[in-house]
C-alpha positions, -999 to +999 in steps of 0.1 A: -512-915-257-488-893-276-494-858-264-492-845-299-521-869-311-556-855-314-579-859-283-615-867-283-626-830-288-662-819-301-670-822-337-659-787-344-621-784-335-609-750-323-594-727-346-561-714-340-545-684-359-508-687-361-491-655-370-454-663-378-434-647-405-409-678-409-423-703-432-403-732-417-416-724-382-450-717-392-453-750-410-439-768-380-465-749-357-493-758-382-484-795-385-482-800-346-514-782-340-535-803-369-519-834-356-532-826-321-568-820-335-568-781-340-580-763-372-552-738-382-552-705-399-517-693-409-507-656-414-472-645-423-478-609-414-502-591-389-520-567-413-550-592-423-553-608-389-580-589-372-604-583-402-600-621-410-606-630-371-637-606-370-651-629-399-639-664-384-631-659-348-603-680-336-601-698-301-566-686-297-540-666-314-503-676-314-482-643-323-446-640-331-433-606-319-411-597-349-433-595-380-433-576-411-455-543-408-468-544-375-453-560-343-468-587-324-472-565-295-491-540-318-512-567-332-521-579-296-533-545-287-554-544-318-570-576-309-576-566-273-594-533-283-617-553-307-649-560-291-654-594-305-620-605-301-609-589-267-613-619-247-597-646-272-565-661-255-530-650-270-498-668-267-466-652-278-439-673-296-406-656-300-371-657-302-369-629-277-357-645-244-354-615-222-374-606-194-384-572-205-397-588-237-417-613-220-431-587-193-443-564-224-461-596-238-481-596-207-486-560-203-501-557-237-526-585-230-507-618-236-520-651-218-487-670-224-450-669-238-432-695-254-395-689-265-377-702-297-366-730-301-398-744-287-406-781-278-437-790-300-450-810-269-447-780-247-466-759-274-494-780-275-496-786-238-497-747-233-524-744-260-545-770-244-542-755-212-550-721-224-582-732-242-591-755-212-598-727-191-619-709-219-656-713-228-661-739-255-646-717-282-657-739-311-693-736-300-693-698-293-676-695-328-704-715-344-729-693-325-715-661-338-713-675-373-751-682-370-748-719-373-759-724-334-784-704-314-787-694-280-810-723-270-789-748-287-762-746-262-774-727-233-771-757-210-733-759-219-725-724-206-749-723-177-746-694-156-711-687-162-718-654-177-701-658-211-709-632-235-727-645-266 
């Protein structure tokens, strides 16, 4: 199977927030994520991301570092300080290749770091890997939106202690 093609996921695809100010790069990321079966919301600046995520929580954030207005590092800090979003995985995607930038990304709360130019296959592999170790984010998102109730999926989370 082509690693960029959709896998047999739940009826509710994971939502990925892409925060990238370069339209060509964001379009490439969005195309590859959608081909792989993800739902995507794209932002060209960081300002609207946290308020939007509080209303429609993503399963994952993909953040550029150099954004207009607010840096990806500062946006990551805001996400980590937000009670509802704090545990949502964050992968940085940046042209910055120096070790201090990569270390800072992890210090502010990032879960991964991909340098540009990037391989679409690697991007999808890293997204899948980060989401694989998370609780079923699409189900948790539906719960928080009031579509599901605790008893509808308690058997899926068991006693793992996920905060609903």
